[in-house]
C-alpha positions as CSV (number, residue, x, y, z in Angstrom):
1,M,107.5,5.4,146.6
2,A,104.0,6.1,145.5
3,A,102.7,9.0,146.6
4,K,98.8,9.1,148.4
5,L,97.2,12.7,150.0
6,V,94.4,12.8,152.3
7,V,93.8,16.6,152.9
8,I,91.1,17.4,156.4
9,S,89.9,21.2,156.1
10,M,88.7,22.0,159.4
11,D,86.5,24.9,158.9
12,A,87.9,28.2,160.6
13,M,90.5,26.3,162.4
14,I,93.1,28.9,163.2
15,S,97.0,29.1,164.0
16,E,95.5,30.2,167.6
17,D,94.3,26.8,168.3
18,I,97.1,25.0,167.6
19,P,98.2,25.4,172.0
20,N,94.9,23.3,172.3
21,L,94.9,21.1,169.7
22,N,98.5,19.8,171.0
23,R,97.3,19.1,174.4
24,H,95.4,16.0,172.8
25,P,97.1,12.7,171.6
26,F,96.9,12.3,167.8
27,F,97.5,15.8,167.5
28,H,100.4,15.7,169.9
29,A,101.9,13.0,168.1
30,F,101.6,14.3,164.5
31,L,102.7,18.0,165.5
32,K,105.9,16.6,166.5
33,D,107.2,16.5,163.4
34,A,105.0,18.5,161.0
35,A,105.8,20.8,158.4
36,C,104.0,23.8,159.0
37,V,102.4,27.4,157.6
38,Q,101.7,29.3,160.3
39,R,99.1,31.9,158.9
40,V,97.6,31.2,155.4
41,K,96.4,34.2,154.3
42,S,92.5,33.8,152.7
43,I,90.7,35.2,149.8
44,Y,87.9,37.9,149.6
45,P,85.4,37.0,150.7
46,T,86.3,34.5,153.5
47,L,83.6,32.6,152.5
48,T,83.4,28.7,152.6
49,Y,82.5,27.5,149.1
50,P,85.3,29.9,147.8
51,C,87.7,29.7,149.9
52,H,87.6,25.9,149.0
53,T,86.9,26.0,145.4
54,T,90.5,28.3,145.6
55,M,91.9,25.7,148.4
56,V,91.4,22.9,145.0
57,S,91.9,25.2,142.3
58,G,95.1,27.3,143.4
59,L,92.9,30.2,141.5
60,W,91.9,33.3,143.0
61,P,87.8,33.8,143.0
62,D,88.3,36.2,139.4
63,R,89.2,33.3,138.1
64,H,87.3,29.9,139.4
65,G,84.1,32.1,139.4
66,V,82.8,31.4,142.9
67,T,82.7,34.5,144.7
68,A,79.7,33.1,147.2
69,N,78.6,30.3,149.5
70,E,74.8,31.1,147.7
71,A,72.9,31.8,144.9
72,F,72.4,35.2,143.5
73,L,68.2,34.9,143.3
74,P,66.7,38.4,144.2
75,G,63.7,37.8,146.3
76,I,64.3,34.1,146.7
77,S,64.4,32.9,151.0
78,P,66.4,30.9,151.7
79,L,68.9,30.4,149.2
80,P,69.9,27.6,148.0
81,W,73.6,26.9,148.4
82,L,76.6,26.3,145.8
83,F,76.6,22.6,146.1
84,D,77.0,21.6,142.4
85,H,80.5,21.5,140.6
86,S,78.9,23.2,137.7
87,A,79.4,26.9,139.5
88,V,83.1,26.4,139.5
89,R,84.4,27.2,135.6
90,C,87.9,26.1,136.0
91,R,89.8,23.0,136.4
92,D,91.3,21.7,139.4
93,L,93.4,19.3,141.4
94,F,90.4,16.6,141.1
95,D,90.8,17.1,136.9
96,L,94.6,16.9,137.4
97,C,94.5,13.4,139.4
98,K,92.4,12.1,136.9
99,A,94.5,12.8,134.0
100,N,97.3,11.5,135.6
101,G,95.8,8.1,136.5
102,L,95.1,8.6,139.9
103,T,92.1,7.5,141.8
104,T,90.1,10.6,144.0
105,A,87.7,11.0,146.5
106,A,86.1,13.6,148.1
107,V,84.0,14.0,151.6
108,G,81.8,17.1,152.0
109,W,84.4,19.4,150.3
110,P,82.4,22.4,149.1
111,V,81.2,22.9,145.4
112,T,82.1,19.4,144.3
113,G,79.0,17.8,143.7
114,N,78.1,15.8,140.4
115,H,82.6,16.6,140.1
116,P,83.5,14.7,137.1
117,S,86.7,13.9,138.3
118,I,86.0,12.6,141.8
119,D,85.8,8.6,141.5
120,W,84.3,8.3,145.6
121,L,81.9,11.2,146.3
122,V,79.8,12.4,149.4
123,D,79.1,15.8,148.5
124,E,77.8,18.5,151.0
125,I,74.4,19.0,150.5
126,W,71.6,19.1,152.1
127,T,67.6,19.7,151.2
128,I,65.6,23.0,152.2
129,G,62.1,22.2,153.4
130,T,62.0,18.4,153.2
131,P,62.9,15.9,155.7
132,W,66.7,14.4,155.4
133,T,65.4,11.1,156.1
134,G,66.1,7.5,155.1
135,E,64.7,7.6,151.0
136,S,65.1,11.9,151.0
137,M,69.2,11.7,152.2
138,R,69.7,9.0,149.3
139,E,68.1,10.5,146.7
140,T,69.3,13.7,147.1
141,L,73.2,12.4,147.8
142,L,72.8,10.4,144.5
143,S,71.3,12.7,143.0
144,A,74.6,15.3,143.5
145,G,77.0,11.9,142.6
146,T,77.1,9.7,145.2
147,A,77.0,6.2,143.5
148,P,75.1,3.6,144.8
149,E,77.8,1.6,146.1
150,V,79.9,4.5,147.7
151,Y,76.2,5.1,149.1
152,E,75.7,1.6,150.6
153,R,79.1,1.2,152.0
154,A,80.4,4.4,153.3
155,V,76.9,6.1,154.1
156,R,74.5,4.2,155.0
157,P,75.9,2.6,158.2
158,F,76.4,6.3,159.4
159,E,73.0,7.8,158.6
160,N,72.5,8.9,162.0
161,L,75.0,11.2,162.1
162,R,74.4,12.6,159.0
163,V,72.1,15.9,159.8
164,P,73.4,18.7,158.0
165,R,74.7,21.4,159.7
166,R,74.3,20.4,163.0
167,Q,78.0,19.2,164.8
168,P,79.6,17.7,166.0
169,A,77.4,14.9,164.4
170,S,78.2,15.7,160.8
171,S,81.8,16.2,160.9
172,F,81.9,13.0,162.5
173,F,79.7,11.7,159.8
174,N,81.8,12.9,157.0
175,M,85.1,11.3,158.7
176,E,83.6,8.3,159.4
177,A,82.3,8.3,155.4
178,A,85.8,9.0,154.5
179,C,87.6,6.4,156.2
180,A,85.3,3.8,154.9
181,I,86.0,5.0,151.3
182,L,89.8,5.2,152.1
183,K,89.9,1.9,153.6
184,E,87.3,0.1,150.4
185,Y,88.9,2.0,147.7
186,R,92.3,2.9,149.2
187,P,92.1,6.5,146.5
188,D,95.3,8.6,146.0
189,V,93.7,11.7,146.8
190,L,90.8,12.1,149.7
191,M,89.8,15.8,150.8
192,I,87.5,15.7,154.1
193,H,85.4,18.8,155.4
194,T,84.6,19.4,158.6
195,G,82.6,22.2,160.5
196,N,82.6,21.7,164.2
197,F,85.4,24.5,164.5
198,D,83.2,26.9,162.3
199,N,80.0,26.2,163.6
200,Y,81.2,26.9,167.4
201,R,82.3,30.1,166.6
202,H,79.2,31.2,164.6
203,K,77.5,30.3,167.8
204,K,79.9,31.8,170.5
205,G,82.6,34.0,169.1
206,V,85.9,33.2,167.7
207,I,87.5,32.2,171.7
208,S,84.9,29.9,173.9
209,D,84.6,26.8,176.1
210,L,83.4,25.4,172.9
211,T,86.7,26.0,170.9
212,E,88.4,23.5,173.1
213,K,85.5,21.0,172.3
214,A,85.9,21.4,168.9
215,A,90.2,20.5,169.2
216,E,89.2,17.7,171.6
217,E,86.4,16.8,168.9
218,S,89.0,17.1,166.0
219,D,91.7,14.6,167.6
220,R,89.3,11.9,167.9
221,M,88.5,12.4,164.1
222,L,92.5,12.3,163.3
223,G,92.5,9.7,165.9
224,M,90.0,7.7,163.3
225,L,91.5,8.6,160.0
226,L,95.4,7.7,161.1
227,A,93.6,4.3,162.9
228,A,92.0,4.1,158.8
229,I,95.3,4.5,156.9
230,E,97.3,1.8,159.6
231,E,94.7,-0.7,158.2
232,T,95.7,-0.2,154.4
233,E,99.1,-2.1,152.8
234,K,101.5,1.0,152.5
235,P,100.7,3.5,155.2
236,E,103.9,5.0,155.2
237,E,102.9,5.8,151.4
238,Y,99.9,8.7,152.9
239,N,101.0,12.5,153.2
240,I,98.4,14.2,155.3
241,V,97.5,17.5,155.5
242,I,95.7,19.7,158.4
243,T,94.4,23.2,157.4
244,S,91.2,25.3,157.0
245,D,89.9,27.8,154.6
246,H,89.5,31.0,156.5
247,G,89.3,32.6,159.9
248,Q,86.0,34.4,162.3
249,L,85.8,37.6,163.7
250,D,83.3,38.8,166.6
251,F,80.5,41.0,165.9
252,R,76.8,41.7,167.5
253,R,74.2,42.6,165.4
254,Y,73.3,42.0,161.3
255,A,72.5,45.0,158.7
256,C,70.0,44.4,155.9
257,P,71.1,46.6,152.9
258,N,67.8,45.4,151.1
259,V,65.8,47.1,153.5
260,L,67.8,50.4,153.1
261,L,67.1,49.6,148.9
262,A,63.6,49.0,149.4
263,E,63.4,52.5,151.6
264,N,64.9,54.6,148.7
265,G,63.0,53.0,145.7
266,Y,65.3,50.3,144.6
267,I,63.1,47.2,145.6
268,S,59.3,47.7,144.9
269,L,57.1,45.4,147.1
270,R,54.0,43.7,147.0
271,E,51.0,43.7,149.5
272,D,52.0,40.4,151.3
273,G,56.0,41.4,151.4
274,S,57.2,39.8,148.5
275,V,59.6,41.1,145.8
276,K,58.0,42.3,143.1
277,E,60.6,44.4,141.0
278,W,64.5,45.3,141.9
279,R,66.8,47.6,140.3
280,A,69.4,47.2,143.3
281,W,69.9,44.3,145.1
282,C,72.8,42.8,148.3
283,L,73.5,39.6,148.3
284,S,75.4,38.8,152.0
285,A,78.8,37.6,152.0
286,G,79.0,37.3,155.7
287,M,80.3,39.9,157.4
288,S,81.0,41.7,153.8
289,A,77.6,42.4,151.2
290,Q,77.5,42.0,147.2
291,I,75.7,44.9,145.7
292,F,74.2,43.8,142.1
293,L,72.6,46.2,139.7
294,K,69.7,45.1,137.4
295,D,71.1,46.9,134.9
296,P,74.7,47.1,135.6
297,S,75.3,49.7,132.1
298,D,72.9,52.0,133.6
299,R,75.5,55.2,135.1
300,S,73.0,57.5,136.5
301,L,71.4,54.3,138.4
302,Y,75.3,52.9,139.3
303,K,75.9,56.7,140.0
304,E,72.5,57.1,142.2
305,V,72.9,53.7,144.4
306,H,76.8,54.5,144.9
307,E,76.4,58.1,146.4
308,L,73.1,56.5,148.7
309,L,75.8,54.0,150.1
310,E,78.2,56.7,150.8
311,E,75.9,58.9,152.3
312,R,75.1,56.4,155.1
313,R,79.1,55.3,155.3
314,R,79.7,58.9,155.9
315,R,77.2,59.0,158.5
316,G,78.6,55.9,159.7
317,D,75.2,53.8,160.8
318,A,75.5,51.3,158.4
319,G,77.3,48.6,159.0
320,F,80.4,48.9,156.7
321,S,82.7,51.2,156.7
322,V,83.9,51.2,153.1
323,I,82.4,50.8,149.4
324,Y,84.7,48.9,147.0
325,T,84.0,49.6,143.7
326,A,84.4,46.4,141.2
327,E,87.4,47.6,139.2
328,E,89.3,48.4,143.1
329,L,88.2,44.7,143.8
330,K,89.4,42.9,140.1
331,E,92.1,44.7,140.7
332,K,93.2,44.4,144.4
333,E,91.3,41.5,145.7
334,H,91.4,39.2,142.1
335,L,87.4,39.4,143.3
336,A,84.9,40.0,140.1
337,G,81.5,38.9,139.6
338,D,78.2,40.5,138.7
339,F,78.0,43.0,141.6
340,S,79.0,47.0,141.0
341,F,80.4,47.0,145.0
342,V,80.8,45.4,147.9
343,L,80.5,46.8,151.3
344,E,82.7,45.9,153.9
345,T,82.2,45.4,157.6
346,D,82.7,48.0,160.1
347,G,84.0,45.5,162.5
348,E,80.9,44.6,164.4
349,T,78.7,43.7,161.7
350,A,77.6,41.1,159.4
351,F,75.1,41.3,156.5
352,Q,71.9,39.4,155.7
353,N,69.8,39.2,152.8
354,A,66.0,40.3,154.0
355,W,64.6,42.9,152.5
356,S,61.7,43.9,154.8
357,G,62.1,44.5,158.9
358,P,64.2,46.7,160.7
359,Y,67.5,47.5,159.0
360,F,69.5,46.2,162.3
361,V,68.9,42.9,163.9
362,P,71.0,41.4,167.3
363,A,73.0,38.4,165.9
364,A,71.6,35.5,167.7
365,C,74.4,35.1,170.5
366,E,74.3,31.8,172.5
367,P,73.7,32.3,176.2
368,G,76.4,34.0,178.2
369,T,77.8,35.9,175.3
370,N,76.8,39.0,173.9
371,H,78.9,38.4,170.5
372,A,78.9,35.6,167.6
373,G,81.3,35.1,164.9
374,A,81.2,35.1,161.0
375,H,83.5,35.6,158.4
376,G,83.7,36.8,154.9
377,F,85.2,40.2,156.3
378,H,89.0,41.2,154.3
379,P,91.5,38.5,154.5
380,D,94.0,41.1,155.9
381,K,91.5,40.9,159.3
382,G,91.6,38.5,161.5
383,P,93.0,35.3,162.5
384,R,94.3,33.5,160.0
385,P,94.5,29.6,159.1
386,V,97.4,27.0,159.9
387,L,98.7,24.2,157.4
388,L,100.4,21.2,158.6
389,G,101.8,18.5,157.2
390,R,102.9,15.1,157.5
391,G,104.5,12.6,155.2
392,P,107.2,11.3,153.2
393,A,106.8,14.6,150.7
394,F,106.9,17.5,153.5
395,R,109.8,17.9,155.6
396,K,110.3,17.2,159.1
397,N,109.5,20.2,161.3
398,A,109.7,22.7,158.4
399,F,108.3,25.9,159.1
400,L,107.2,28.7,157.1
401,E,105.7,31.7,158.6
402,N,103.2,33.0,156.1
403,A,102.1,31.7,152.7
404,D,98.5,32.2,150.8
405,L,95.4,30.1,150.4
406,V,96.0,29.9,146.3
407,D,99.6,28.4,147.5
408,L,97.6,25.0,148.6
409,A,96.7,23.3,145.8
410,P,99.9,23.8,143.8
411,T,101.8,22.5,146.9
412,F,98.8,19.3,147.0
413,A,99.9,19.1,143.3
414,A,103.8,18.8,144.1
415,A,103.1,16.7,147.1
416,L,102.0,13.9,144.4
417,G,104.5,14.6,141.7
418,L,102.8,16.6,139.6
419,V,102.5,19.9,138.5
420,L,99.3,22.3,138.4
421,P,99.2,24.4,135.4
422,D,98.6,27.9,135.2
423,A,98.0,28.2,139.0
424,D,97.6,31.6,140.9
425,G,99.4,30.1,143.8
426,R,103.0,28.6,144.1
427,V,104.7,25.4,145.6
428,L,105.4,25.7,149.1
429,T,109.1,24.5,148.8
430,E,110.2,25.7,151.9
431,I,107.9,23.0,153.3
432,L,108.2,19.6,150.9
433,A,111.0,16.9,151.4
């Protein structure tokens, strides 16, 4: 039997969501005979773009090169996101599939803009500062690799839903577009990204009334996908995987390390508040923060900045509890980049890139709560993603307690009868038929 694979990444869905999901009809039926990995350990930082790059490459961030959601551009606000596949420095599952004669599609999957091995692509991308309607939407998506024919058949009919980062509309758009591509083109591999769980957790924390809303919406999206598969010639060939990238933690405030660096002379400002020069800079990674030095080889600068950060850490009034060096991160966390240090949250603080204003800023909480949700923290913390698989490649009701995020891509490849070379992860043979 020819294998096909559909992967839905429900951003920030966690194993604790399964009881809620199981109360809804499509998930209830899916879970009856699905293989399950109960807890999937994510990567550091637990951010969407690094995680999704790991999910399709099987590599840690020190090898695939995506270590944040946004580009590192000191003094620029807002920062552009890493929408384009040029940020990735490795081959991935899409490349493997194309090399083996399989057709590929992706809708909303991060860091896939202009991916040369995706046949039918609708990238996760939005414009900053311009309206997202009509021709601007079309031009932006075409510039990111959506073919004109794909736009007309899979985007145009659902344009009214595609309001980036507005939930649940944008998740339903992604599923509508994915179903249209599936029915029109029958790709061998289709990867879809939805964001309602993530968005609602950012608003009201890890557990709230909105997480039940996300479960109901996600069940409807699963129903849409299953109905589209039933319209294909051989629905029995499809392997369906439902998984996610990271969990979240509740937090109550933001810290702005660039304010501290500016106060101590490492960032100089013009009269209008814009950045004139910098010698040290912080890039937020959610509940961790990456500290860059203009000249990483300057040992005096390295020592000064480290001592400043360590002094504030010891005082316990800076929002971070651990300072990792680049050497420690490479060895212990498989994380490497141009940064010299990473600050890990104290458990109640996320980080922002602002370089002026107060050091601490209250979290933007929804009415009725005194916290919000965030991620980017160390992967040993917090609730973890789950992986569910059903189809001819998966053992019915197989159960595995733990796995790593790097294991997903090699397992996806194995479900297609392929081998992903040089992956850091392993094939989860325990759940495969």
